[in-house]
py3Dmol code that shows the C-alpha trace and the ligand (Angstrom):
import py3Dmol

protein = """\
ATOM      1  CA  MET A   1     130.684  86.696 110.816  1.00  0.00           C
ATOM      2  CA  ILE A   2     127.601  87.507 112.873  1.00  0.00           C
ATOM      3  CA  LYS A   3     124.238  87.607 111.067  1.00  0.00           C
ATOM      4  CA  ALA A   4     122.000  90.695 111.214  1.00  0.00           C
ATOM      5  CA  ILE A   5     118.996  88.623 112.299  1.00  0.00           C
ATOM      6  CA  GLU A   6     120.885  87.281 115.316  1.00  0.00           C
ATOM      7  CA  VAL A   7     121.856  90.802 116.383  1.00  0.00           C
ATOM      8  CA  LEU A   8     118.263  92.041 116.092  1.00  0.00           C
ATOM      9  CA  GLU A   9     116.892  89.036 117.955  1.00  0.00           C
ATOM     10  CA  LYS A  10     119.382  89.432 120.789  1.00  0.00           C
ATOM     11  CA  ALA A  11     118.528  93.146 121.043  1.00  0.00           C
ATOM     12  CA  ARG A  12     114.821  92.250 121.176  1.00  0.00           C
ATOM     13  CA  GLU A  13     115.490  89.816 124.044  1.00  0.00           C
ATOM     14  CA  GLU A  14     117.457  92.522 125.862  1.00  0.00           C
ATOM     15  CA  LYS A  15     114.620  95.021 125.278  1.00  0.00           C
ATOM     16  CA  ILE A  16     116.653  97.501 123.270  1.00  0.00           C
ATOM     17  CA  SER A  17     115.994  99.032 119.860  1.00  0.00           C
ATOM     18  CA  LEU A  18     118.999  99.267 117.616  1.00  0.00           C
ATOM     19  CA  GLY A  19     119.963 102.793 116.585  1.00  0.00           C
ATOM     20  CA  ALA A  20     120.266 103.059 112.797  1.00  0.00           C
ATOM     21  CA  PHE A  21     122.430 106.071 112.022  1.00  0.00           C
ATOM     22  CA  ASN A  22     122.890 107.611 108.589  1.00  0.00           C
ATOM     23  CA  VAL A  23     126.519 107.901 107.663  1.00  0.00           C
ATOM     24  CA  GLY A  24     127.197 110.566 105.040  1.00  0.00           C
ATOM     25  CA  ASN A  25     131.002 110.494 105.218  1.00  0.00           C
ATOM     26  CA  LEU A  26     134.039 109.004 106.947  1.00  0.00           C
ATOM     27  CA  ALA A  27     133.862 111.363 109.967  1.00  0.00           C
ATOM     28  CA  ILE A  28     130.274 110.347 110.780  1.00  0.00           C
ATOM     29  CA  ALA A  29     131.083 106.658 110.256  1.00  0.00           C
ATOM     30  CA  LYS A  30     133.955 107.013 112.740  1.00  0.00           C
ATOM     31  CA  ALA A  31     131.741 108.835 115.246  1.00  0.00           C
ATOM     32  CA  VAL A  32     128.922 106.254 115.150  1.00  0.00           C
ATOM     33  CA  ILE A  33     131.154 103.196 115.326  1.00  0.00           C
ATOM     34  CA  GLU A  34     133.465 104.628 118.042  1.00  0.00           C
ATOM     35  CA  GLU A  35     130.471 105.522 120.218  1.00  0.00           C
ATOM     36  CA  ALA A  36     128.910 102.079 119.717  1.00  0.00           C
ATOM     37  CA  GLN A  37     132.206 100.517 120.699  1.00  0.00           C
ATOM     38  CA  GLU A  38     132.573 102.698 123.813  1.00  0.00           C
ATOM     39  CA  ARG A  39     129.035 101.860 124.922  1.00  0.00           C
ATOM     40  CA  ASN A  40     129.353  98.207 124.017  1.00  0.00           C
ATOM     41  CA  THR A  41     126.151  98.359 121.967  1.00  0.00           C
ATOM     42  CA  PRO A  42     125.505  97.074 118.447  1.00  0.00           C
ATOM     43  CA  VAL A  43     124.465  99.673 115.868  1.00  0.00           C
ATOM     44  CA  ILE A  44     123.235  99.888 112.315  1.00  0.00           C
ATOM     45  CA  VAL A  45     125.060 102.227 109.947  1.00  0.00           C
ATOM     46  CA  GLN A  46     123.100 103.157 106.872  1.00  0.00           C
ATOM     47  CA  MET A  47     123.018 105.266 103.733  1.00  0.00           C
ATOM     48  CA  SER A  48     120.176 106.829 101.800  1.00  0.00           C
ATOM     49  CA  PRO A  49     120.368 106.885  97.968  1.00  0.00           C
ATOM     50  CA  ASN A  50     121.659 110.497  97.941  1.00  0.00           C
ATOM     51  CA  GLU A  51     124.296 109.686 100.553  1.00  0.00           C
ATOM     52  CA  THR A  52     125.247 106.610  98.525  1.00  0.00           C
ATOM     53  CA  GLU A  53     125.702 108.745  95.441  1.00  0.00           C
ATOM     54  CA  TYR A  54     128.002 111.132  97.337  1.00  0.00           C
ATOM     55  CA  PHE A  55     130.016 108.648  99.435  1.00  0.00           C
ATOM     56  CA  GLY A  56     129.847 105.645  97.089  1.00  0.00           C
ATOM     57  CA  MET A  57     128.412 102.264  98.101  1.00  0.00           C
ATOM     58  CA  ASP A  58     131.801 100.554  97.797  1.00  0.00           C
ATOM     59  CA  ASN A  59     133.604 103.269  99.780  1.00  0.00           C
ATOM     60  CA  PHE A  60     130.997 103.058 102.540  1.00  0.00           C
ATOM     61  CA  LEU A  61     131.258  99.268 102.771  1.00  0.00           C
ATOM     62  CA  ASP A  62     135.080  99.355 102.801  1.00  0.00           C
ATOM     63  CA  VAL A  63     135.183 102.058 105.483  1.00  0.00           C
ATOM     64  CA  VAL A  64     132.673 100.200 107.675  1.00  0.00           C
ATOM     65  CA  SER A  65     134.506  96.933 107.123  1.00  0.00           C
ATOM     66  CA  ASN A  66     137.799  98.517 108.272  1.00  0.00           C
ATOM     67  CA  LEU A  67     136.222 100.156 111.312  1.00  0.00           C
ATOM     68  CA  ARG A  68     134.243  97.116 112.401  1.00  0.00           C
ATOM     69  CA  GLN A  69     137.288  94.890 112.359  1.00  0.00           C
ATOM     70  CA  LYS A  70     138.493  96.884 115.350  1.00  0.00           C
ATOM     71  CA  ALA A  71     135.102  97.025 117.098  1.00  0.00           C
ATOM     72  CA  ASP A  72     134.039  94.317 119.565  1.00  0.00           C
ATOM     73  CA  VAL A  73     130.349  95.020 118.964  1.00  0.00           C
ATOM     74  CA  PRO A  74     128.302  94.013 115.904  1.00  0.00           C
ATOM     75  CA  ILE A  75     128.038  96.756 113.273  1.00  0.00           C
ATOM     76  CA  ILE A  76     125.313  96.151 110.690  1.00  0.00           C
ATOM     77  CA  THR A  77     125.023  97.889 107.323  1.00  0.00           C
ATOM     78  CA  ASN A  78     121.718  98.962 105.794  1.00  0.00           C
ATOM     79  CA  LEU A  79     120.594 100.650 102.595  1.00  0.00           C
ATOM     80  CA  ASP A  80     118.057 103.239 103.756  1.00  0.00           C
ATOM     81  CA  HIS A  81     115.043 104.067 101.514  1.00  0.00           C
ATOM     82  CA  GLY A  82     116.191 102.074  98.478  1.00  0.00           C
ATOM     83  CA  ALA A  83     113.866 103.431  95.810  1.00  0.00           C
ATOM     84  CA  ASP A  84     113.589 100.493  93.426  1.00  0.00           C
ATOM     85  CA  LEU A  85     114.363  96.839  92.786  1.00  0.00           C
ATOM     86  CA  ILE A  86     117.682  97.507  91.054  1.00  0.00           C
ATOM     87  CA  SER A  87     119.214  99.731  93.743  1.00  0.00           C
ATOM     88  CA  CYS A  88     118.266  97.207  96.451  1.00  0.00           C
ATOM     89  CA  GLN A  89     119.656  94.320  94.360  1.00  0.00           C
ATOM     90  CA  LYS A  90     122.902  96.269  93.936  1.00  0.00           C
ATOM     91  CA  ALA A  91     123.141  96.700  97.711  1.00  0.00           C
ATOM     92  CA  ILE A  92     122.507  92.969  98.301  1.00  0.00           C
ATOM     93  CA  GLU A  93     125.188  92.103  95.735  1.00  0.00           C
ATOM     94  CA  ALA A  94     127.619  94.628  97.206  1.00  0.00           C
ATOM     95  CA  GLY A  95     127.371  93.013 100.654  1.00  0.00           C
ATOM     96  CA  PHE A  96     124.943  95.066 102.752  1.00  0.00           C
ATOM     97  CA  ASP A  97     123.487  93.190 105.753  1.00  0.00           C
ATOM     98  CA  MET A  98     120.042  94.763 105.347  1.00  0.00           C
ATOM     99  CA  VAL A  99     118.141  96.658 102.663  1.00  0.00           C
ATOM    100  CA  HIS A 100     115.145  98.915 103.084  1.00  0.00           C
ATOM    101  CA  PHE A 101     112.930  98.872 100.020  1.00  0.00           C
ATOM    102  CA  ASP A 102     110.697 101.938 100.132  1.00  0.00           C
ATOM    103  CA  GLY A 103     107.807 101.033  97.844  1.00  0.00           C
ATOM    104  CA  SER A 104     105.368 103.243  99.744  1.00  0.00           C
ATOM    105  CA  SER A 105     104.744 105.485  96.720  1.00  0.00           C
ATOM    106  CA  LEU A 106     103.860 102.497  94.502  1.00  0.00           C
ATOM    107  CA  PRO A 107     100.458 100.839  94.181  1.00  0.00           C
ATOM    108  CA  TYR A 108     100.050  98.157  96.889  1.00  0.00           C
ATOM    109  CA  GLU A 109     100.357  95.187  94.463  1.00  0.00           C
ATOM    110  CA  GLU A 110     103.535  96.575  92.911  1.00  0.00           C
ATOM    111  CA  ASN A 111     105.032  97.238  96.349  1.00  0.00           C
ATOM    112  CA  VAL A 112     104.256  93.632  97.400  1.00  0.00           C
ATOM    113  CA  LYS A 113     105.598  92.191  94.124  1.00  0.00           C
ATOM    114  CA  ILE A 114     109.006  93.907  94.367  1.00  0.00           C
ATOM    115  CA  ALA A 115     109.353  93.294  98.104  1.00  0.00           C
ATOM    116  CA  LYS A 116     108.706  89.561  97.548  1.00  0.00           C
ATOM    117  CA  ILE A 117     111.385  89.320  94.844  1.00  0.00           C
ATOM    118  CA  LEU A 118     113.863  91.099  97.110  1.00  0.00           C
ATOM    119  CA  VAL A 119     113.039  88.924 100.118  1.00  0.00           C
ATOM    120  CA  GLU A 120     113.807  85.795  98.112  1.00  0.00           C
ATOM    121  CA  GLU A 121     117.111  87.125  96.798  1.00  0.00           C
ATOM    122  CA  ALA A 122     118.130  88.702 100.107  1.00  0.00           C
ATOM    123  CA  HIS A 123     117.338  85.684 102.273  1.00  0.00           C
ATOM    124  CA  SER A 124     119.477  83.423 100.090  1.00  0.00           C
ATOM    125  CA  LYS A 125     122.400  85.619 101.189  1.00  0.00           C
ATOM    126  CA  ASP A 126     121.309  86.093 104.838  1.00  0.00           C
ATOM    127  CA  VAL A 127     120.382  89.713 104.079  1.00  0.00           C
ATOM    128  CA  LEU A 128     117.300  91.164 105.793  1.00  0.00           C
ATOM    129  CA  VAL A 129     114.628  93.220 104.025  1.00  0.00           C
ATOM    130  CA  GLU A 130     112.705  96.158 105.465  1.00  0.00           C
ATOM    131  CA  GLY A 131     109.460  97.129 103.734  1.00  0.00           C
ATOM    132  CA  GLU A 132     107.401 100.294 103.869  1.00  0.00           C
ATOM    133  CA  LEU A 133     103.651 100.366 103.393  1.00  0.00           C
ATOM    134  CA  ASP A 134     102.633 103.918 104.318  1.00  0.00           C
ATOM    135  CA  LYS A 135     104.821 106.790 103.233  1.00  0.00           C
ATOM    136  CA  ILE A 136     106.786 108.256 106.139  1.00  0.00           C
ATOM    137  CA  LEU A 137     106.409 111.969 105.504  1.00  0.00           C
ATOM    138  CA  GLY A 138     108.982 114.773 105.874  1.00  0.00           C
ATOM    139  CA  SER A 139     112.681 114.929 104.946  1.00  0.00           C
ATOM    140  CA  SER A 140     115.908 114.804 106.996  1.00  0.00           C
ATOM    141  CA  GLU A 141     116.184 118.576 107.433  1.00  0.00           C
ATOM    142  CA  VAL A 142     115.356 121.299 109.959  1.00  0.00           C
ATOM    143  CA  HIS A 143     111.739 122.334 109.193  1.00  0.00           C
ATOM    144  CA  ASP A 144     110.500 125.645 110.573  1.00  0.00           C
ATOM    145  CA  GLN A 145     106.896 124.543 110.008  1.00  0.00           C
ATOM    146  CA  GLY A 146     104.859 121.507 108.945  1.00  0.00           C
ATOM    147  CA  GLY A 147     104.840 119.551 112.204  1.00  0.00           C
ATOM    148  CA  GLU A 148     101.100 118.917 112.044  1.00  0.00           C
ATOM    149  CA  ILE A 149     100.063 115.519 110.683  1.00  0.00           C
ATOM    150  CA  THR A 150      96.777 113.957 109.791  1.00  0.00           C
ATOM    151  CA  GLN A 151      96.268 110.469 111.170  1.00  0.00           C
ATOM    152  CA  ASP A 152      94.723 109.378 107.841  1.00  0.00           C
ATOM    153  CA  PHE A 153      98.230 108.442 106.681  1.00  0.00           C
ATOM    154  CA  TYR A 154      99.137 106.341 109.713  1.00  0.00           C
ATOM    155  CA  THR A 155      99.834 102.629 109.355  1.00  0.00           C
ATOM    156  CA  ASP A 156      96.780 100.462 109.876  1.00  0.00           C
ATOM    157  CA  PRO A 157      97.557  97.400 112.092  1.00  0.00           C
ATOM    158  CA  ARG A 158      95.444  95.030 109.970  1.00  0.00           C
ATOM    159  CA  MET A 159      97.076  96.210 106.715  1.00  0.00           C
ATOM    160  CA  ALA A 160     100.495  95.936 108.356  1.00  0.00           C
ATOM    161  CA  SER A 161      99.883  92.290 109.181  1.00  0.00           C
ATOM    162  CA  GLU A 162      98.604  91.577 105.649  1.00  0.00           C
ATOM    163  CA  PHE A 163     101.597  93.306 104.044  1.00  0.00           C
ATOM    164  CA  VAL A 164     104.106  91.393 106.161  1.00  0.00           C
ATOM    165  CA  SER A 165     102.417  88.049 105.364  1.00  0.00           C
ATOM    166  CA  ALA A 166     102.166  88.850 101.636  1.00  0.00           C
ATOM    167  CA  THR A 167     105.829  89.882 101.285  1.00  0.00           C
ATOM    168  CA  GLY A 168     107.757  87.903 103.903  1.00  0.00           C
ATOM    169  CA  ILE A 169     109.700  91.021 104.913  1.00  0.00           C
ATOM    170  CA  ASP A 170     111.758  90.885 108.106  1.00  0.00           C
ATOM    171  CA  THR A 171     111.152  94.483 109.204  1.00  0.00           C
ATOM    172  CA  LEU A 172     108.272  96.880 108.671  1.00  0.00           C
ATOM    173  CA  ALA A 173     108.805 100.658 108.666  1.00  0.00           C
ATOM    174  CA  VAL A 174     105.756 102.105 110.412  1.00  0.00           C
ATOM    175  CA  PHE A 175     104.226 105.584 110.246  1.00  0.00           C
ATOM    176  CA  VAL A 176     102.560 106.666 113.474  1.00  0.00           C
ATOM    177  CA  GLY A 177     103.419 110.381 113.475  1.00  0.00           C
ATOM    178  CA  ASN A 178     107.200 109.965 113.141  1.00  0.00           C
ATOM    179  CA  LYS A 179     107.943 112.364 110.281  1.00  0.00           C
ATOM    180  CA  HIS A 180     111.516 112.740 109.000  1.00  0.00           C
ATOM    181  CA  GLY A 181     113.377 115.857 110.172  1.00  0.00           C
ATOM    182  CA  THR A 182     113.016 118.251 113.082  1.00  0.00           C
ATOM    183  CA  TYR A 183     110.129 120.700 113.696  1.00  0.00           C
ATOM    184  CA  PRO A 184     109.547 123.723 116.002  1.00  0.00           C
ATOM    185  CA  ASP A 185     107.696 121.448 118.460  1.00  0.00           C
ATOM    186  CA  PRO A 186     108.731 117.841 119.001  1.00  0.00           C
ATOM    187  CA  LEU A 187     106.412 115.398 117.226  1.00  0.00           C
ATOM    188  CA  ARG A 188     104.119 113.148 119.255  1.00  0.00           C
ATOM    189  CA  ILE A 189     103.586 109.598 118.147  1.00  0.00           C
ATOM    190  CA  ASP A 190     100.478 107.465 118.420  1.00  0.00           C
ATOM    191  CA  LEU A 191     101.735 104.921 120.932  1.00  0.00           C
ATOM    192  CA  LEU A 192      98.405 103.088 121.158  1.00  0.00           C
ATOM    193  CA  ARG A 193      98.419 102.482 117.430  1.00  0.00           C
ATOM    194  CA  LEU A 194     102.058 101.431 117.587  1.00  0.00           C
ATOM    195  CA  GLU A 195     101.171  98.897 120.279  1.00  0.00           C
ATOM    196  CA  GLU A 196      98.336  97.587 118.070  1.00  0.00           C
ATOM    197  CA  ILE A 197     100.750  97.203 115.149  1.00  0.00           C
ATOM    198  CA  ARG A 198     103.160  95.399 117.483  1.00  0.00           C
ATOM    199  CA  LYS A 199     100.387  92.946 118.416  1.00  0.00           C
ATOM    200  CA  SER A 200      99.347  92.451 114.774  1.00  0.00           C
ATOM    201  CA  THR A 201     102.677  91.076 113.524  1.00  0.00           C
ATOM    202  CA  SER A 202     105.746  89.382 114.918  1.00  0.00           C
ATOM    203  CA  CYS A 203     108.182  90.901 112.403  1.00  0.00           C
ATOM    204  CA  PHE A 204     110.722  93.522 113.479  1.00  0.00           C
ATOM    205  CA  LEU A 205     109.406  97.087 113.433  1.00  0.00           C
ATOM    206  CA  CYS A 206     111.352 100.193 112.468  1.00  0.00           C
ATOM    207  CA  LEU A 207     110.621 103.744 113.545  1.00  0.00           C
ATOM    208  CA  HIS A 208     112.024 106.297 111.089  1.00  0.00           C
ATOM    209  CA  GLY A 209     112.249 109.975 112.085  1.00  0.00           C
ATOM    210  CA  GLY A 210     114.133 109.425 115.348  1.00  0.00           C
ATOM    211  CA  SER A 211     115.309 113.068 115.365  1.00  0.00           C
ATOM    212  CA  GLY A 212     112.080 115.053 115.576  1.00  0.00           C
ATOM    213  CA  VAL A 213     109.993 112.935 117.953  1.00  0.00           C
ATOM    214  CA  GLU A 214     109.501 113.865 121.611  1.00  0.00           C
ATOM    215  CA  ALA A 215     112.126 112.010 123.688  1.00  0.00           C
ATOM    216  CA  GLN A 216     109.722 110.275 126.073  1.00  0.00           C
ATOM    217  CA  ASP A 217     107.620 109.042 123.133  1.00  0.00           C
ATOM    218  CA  ILE A 218     110.769 107.563 121.615  1.00  0.00           C
ATOM    219  CA  LYS A 219     111.614 105.878 124.906  1.00  0.00           C
ATOM    220  CA  LYS A 220     108.151 104.327 125.130  1.00  0.00           C
ATOM    221  CA  ALA A 221     108.231 103.390 121.432  1.00  0.00           C
ATOM    222  CA  SER A 222     111.447 101.455 122.045  1.00  0.00           C
ATOM    223  CA  CYS A 223     109.285  98.891 123.911  1.00  0.00           C
ATOM    224  CA  PHE A 224     107.483  98.121 120.642  1.00  0.00           C
ATOM    225  CA  VAL A 225     110.042  98.645 117.861  1.00  0.00           C
ATOM    226  CA  ASN A 226     113.414  97.066 117.109  1.00  0.00           C
ATOM    227  CA  LYS A 227     115.205  99.690 115.006  1.00  0.00           C
ATOM    228  CA  ILE A 228     115.101 103.494 115.222  1.00  0.00           C
ATOM    229  CA  ASN A 229     116.526 105.667 112.449  1.00  0.00           C
ATOM    230  CA  VAL A 230     118.393 108.904 113.117  1.00  0.00           C
ATOM    231  CA  ASN A 231     119.801 111.264 110.526  1.00  0.00           C
ATOM    232  CA  THR A 232     118.858 114.951 110.933  1.00  0.00           C
ATOM    233  CA  GLU A 233     120.287 115.391 114.438  1.00  0.00           C
ATOM    234  CA  LEU A 234     123.633 113.969 113.311  1.00  0.00           C
ATOM    235  CA  ARG A 235     123.652 116.418 110.412  1.00  0.00           C
ATOM    236  CA  ILE A 236     122.850 119.328 112.736  1.00  0.00           C
ATOM    237  CA  ALA A 237     125.632 118.388 115.193  1.00  0.00           C
ATOM    238  CA  TYR A 238     128.080 117.975 112.323  1.00  0.00           C
ATOM    239  CA  LYS A 239     127.284 121.234 110.538  1.00  0.00           C
ATOM    240  CA  GLU A 240     126.931 123.495 113.585  1.00  0.00           C
ATOM    241  CA  THR A 241     130.132 122.223 115.191  1.00  0.00           C
ATOM    242  CA  LEU A 242     132.085 122.492 111.951  1.00  0.00           C
ATOM    243  CA  GLU A 243     130.876 126.082 111.468  1.00  0.00           C
ATOM    244  CA  ASN A 244     131.884 126.999 115.043  1.00  0.00           C
ATOM    245  CA  VAL A 245     135.297 125.377 114.726  1.00  0.00           C
ATOM    246  CA  LEU A 246     136.022 127.100 111.410  1.00  0.00           C
ATOM    247  CA  ARG A 247     134.951 130.486 112.782  1.00  0.00           C
ATOM    248  CA  GLY A 248     137.296 130.154 115.759  1.00  0.00           C
ATOM    249  CA  THR A 249     140.502 128.842 114.178  1.00  0.00           C
ATOM    250  CA  ASP A 250     143.109 129.570 111.555  1.00  0.00           C
ATOM    251  CA  ASP A 251     144.034 125.890 111.373  1.00  0.00           C
ATOM    252  CA  LEU A 252     143.976 124.321 107.937  1.00  0.00           C
ATOM    253  CA  ALA A 253     144.742 120.724 108.859  1.00  0.00           C
ATOM    254  CA  ILE A 254     141.693 118.464 108.641  1.00  0.00           C
ATOM    255  CA  TYR A 255     143.050 116.343 111.495  1.00  0.00           C
ATOM    256  CA  LYS A 256     142.908 119.419 113.732  1.00  0.00           C
ATOM    257  CA  ILE A 257     139.505 120.629 112.529  1.00  0.00           C
ATOM    258  CA  MET A 258     137.568 117.352 112.624  1.00  0.00           C
ATOM    259  CA  PRO A 259     138.008 115.901 116.160  1.00  0.00           C
ATOM    260  CA  PRO A 260     135.502 118.314 117.832  1.00  0.00           C
ATOM    261  CA  VAL A 261     133.042 117.638 114.992  1.00  0.00           C
ATOM    262  CA  ILE A 262     133.365 113.881 115.497  1.00  0.00           C
ATOM    263  CA  ALA A 263     132.969 114.394 119.275  1.00  0.00           C
ATOM    264  CA  ALA A 264     129.720 116.349 118.745  1.00  0.00           C
ATOM    265  CA  VAL A 265     128.262 113.618 116.514  1.00  0.00           C
ATOM    266  CA  LYS A 266     129.322 110.991 119.072  1.00  0.00           C
ATOM    267  CA  ARG A 267     127.405 112.848 121.807  1.00  0.00           C
ATOM    268  CA  VAL A 268     124.189 112.664 119.760  1.00  0.00           C
ATOM    269  CA  VAL A 269     124.745 108.969 119.030  1.00  0.00           C
ATOM    270  CA  GLY A 270     125.318 108.287 122.742  1.00  0.00           C
ATOM    271  CA  GLU A 271     122.160 110.167 123.798  1.00  0.00           C
ATOM    272  CA  LYS A 272     120.116 108.201 121.277  1.00  0.00           C
ATOM    273  CA  ILE A 273     121.553 104.855 122.354  1.00  0.00           C
ATOM    274  CA  ASP A 274     120.511 105.697 125.952  1.00  0.00           C
ATOM    275  CA  LEU A 275     117.030 106.634 124.790  1.00  0.00           C
ATOM    276  CA  PHE A 276     116.454 103.539 122.656  1.00  0.00           C
ATOM    277  CA  SER A 277     116.146 101.174 125.594  1.00  0.00           C
ATOM    278  CA  CYS A 278     112.964  99.816 127.117  1.00  0.00           C
ATOM    279  CA  GLN A 279     114.871  98.225 130.015  1.00  0.00           C
ATOM    280  CA  GLU A 280     114.126 100.998 132.590  1.00  0.00           C
ATOM    281  CA  LEU A 281     110.405 101.112 131.705  1.00  0.00           C
ATOM    282  CA  LYS A 282     110.117  97.324 132.025  1.00  0.00           C
ATOM    283  CA  ALA A 283     112.015  97.469 135.343  1.00  0.00           C
ATOM    284  CA  GLN A 284     109.658 100.229 136.628  1.00  0.00           C
ATOM    285  CA  GLU A 285     106.622  98.165 135.565  1.00  0.00           C
ATOM    286  CA  LYS A 286     108.030  95.185 137.459  1.00  0.00           C
ATOM    287  CA  VAL A 287     108.565  97.277 140.637  1.00  0.00           C
ATOM    288  CA  GLN A 288     104.984  98.614 140.374  1.00  0.00           C
ATOM    289  CA  GLU A 289     103.594  95.092 139.960  1.00  0.00           C
ATOM    290  CA  GLU A 290     105.617  93.842 142.934  1.00  0.00           C
ATOM    291  CA  THR A 291     104.518  96.784 145.114  1.00  0.00           C
ATOM    292  CA  GLN A 292     100.890  96.167 144.162  1.00  0.00           C
ATOM    293  CA  GLU A 293     101.282  92.482 145.011  1.00  0.00           C
ATOM    294  CA  GLU A 294     102.845  93.411 148.357  1.00  0.00           C
ATOM    295  CA  PHE A 295      99.913  95.711 149.193  1.00  0.00           C
ATOM    296  CA  GLN A 296      97.460  92.975 148.253  1.00  0.00           C
ATOM    297  CA  ASN A 297      99.283  90.538 150.539  1.00  0.00           C
ATOM    298  CA  ILE A 298      99.268  93.066 153.432  1.00  0.00           C
ATOM    299  CA  GLY A 299      95.511  93.541 152.907  1.00  0.00           C
ATOM    300  CA  LYS A 300      95.010  89.784 152.831  1.00  0.00           C
ATOM    301  CA  ASN A 301      97.028  89.327 156.042  1.00  0.00           C
ATOM    302  CA  LEU A 302      95.105  92.122 157.793  1.00  0.00           C
ATOM    303  CA  GLY A 303      91.857  90.440 156.732  1.00  0.00           C
ATOM    304  CA  GLU A 304      93.056  87.190 158.197  1.00  0.00           C
ATOM    305  CA  ASP A 305      93.984  88.988 161.471  1.00  0.00           C
ATOM    306  CA  TYR A 306      90.463  90.355 161.747  1.00  0.00           C
ATOM    307  CA  GLU A 307      89.009  86.920 161.238  1.00  0.00           C
ATOM    308  CA  ILE A 308      91.135  85.687 164.154  1.00  0.00           C
TER     309      ILE A 308
END
"""
ligand_1 = """\
1
ZN
Zn 113.323 107.173 106.704
"""
view = py3Dmol.view(width=600, height=400)
view.addModel(protein, "pdb")
view.setStyle({"model": 0}, {"cartoon": {"style": "trace"}})
view.addModel(ligand_1, "xyz")
view.setStyle({"model": 1}, {"stick": {}})
view.zoomTo()
view.show()
């Protein structure tokens, strides 16, 4: 069985960020894993506490286990925004590959204390831990206002480095403008700050709020982060397609109603997987550097000609 850390490290080498998609039921699990398989890309499937309560941690793990047996790409499981020590411990015991402990509402010392305990327990089972220092605002819904953000809440690069060293976490969830949910105007993220955070620590970085952020910002962010979370856009595709299908059919059979819904969710997953790659930007940078070098050489040669 492949370890989560190996999958993340390989993705980092290949300059891609892994999409981490919230899976609220069987149909969404099928959509995410089928699309990952078709695109030959590893993915993370995850559940928030509310989704866990609805779907059931054991049901989720069994469903993913069945689906990933047939997939040729690594599928990693993650508990998203685990609120306390006990819920994260339960997820580690149950067999999740990664857990996200969201201690961002706790005092710093308490956040560090719990994260450290979890890191020790998780690492003994090859489970990775994601920590959160600054609360990532918003919720996974369609917001018709509230897109404005004050930078006072953004992650500070120096604090990020201190928090990672104090806890030993594998992944840090950063807040650089990436609120949860969608807003009337796409959110812009502070890429300079993100780059500073990237330089301040070598741990994996996670960008939550992958639905509402401007696409080109996400693309650029994928050069600095290793995991990007998406939930709201999957929910929108699911709900809108289901409503349309139900309005236009008298069919009662679930197996007739669900395929277009699964197809719509797959389309979103595919678009995100395309976006979460830094490969094109790195390739463009390389071409620019080579062109610049070529011009410098031409100039040098012309200079030499004049000397002759
Ligand atoms: Zn989140």
